[in-house]
C-alpha positions, 0 to 999 in steps of 0.5 A: 785696817780696822779690827772689825773689818779684819775679823769680818774678812776672816769670817766672810772671805766671800764677802771681801768686796762688800767688806772692803766697800763698807763705810762702817761696821753698821753698814756691814751689819745691814748686809749680814742681817739681810742675808740672815733674814733671806736664809731663814725665809727661804729654808726648805724652799730655795737657795739659802746661805751655807750653815757655815755662813750663818754660824759665822754671823753668830760668831761675828755678833758675839765677837763684836759685843766683846770688841773694844770699840763702842761703835762695833758693839753698838752696831752688833747690838742694834744691827743684829741682837735687837733684830734677831728676836723681832725677826724670829717672832714674826716667822712661821713657827718652824722657822722660829724654832730653827732660829732659836735652836741656831741661836742657842747652838751658836751663841749659847744660853749665857750670852743670850741671857746677858743680852736679854735687854737688847733682844727685848728692845724691839719686842714687848715684854711678853714676847721677850719672856716667850723668846727667852723661855724658848731659848732655855727649852732649846738649851735643855733639849740640846743638852739632852742630845749630847 
């Protein structure tokens, strides 16, 4: 069994049938991003994924960017990192702020800065500057709370 599938099964045991049926890690990322988007779109107004599930998506994204497989790395960068900034910037301000806070909490500012070019792939440079500045502000706020 491929490493990406093994790690996905560890992080998402409730998705076992989907993970086993996935033809590629890219197709799994399509499912994860769909659930990610739906979670944030329904925050406060309906059924959302558990915080643990959302955290697992962030953890899996980070794991994928460190995988030996170029296909796994590319699936996470294209399927998640490029998408999350684009999606966040198109959400209501309160949801945008929540995504930024969750991103900083679960991935960390160093990883965000390392992946800045990928976050910026689907957005213009002004949006990327705003996104990164908001991540830095969220990091400072979280550090003050500790």
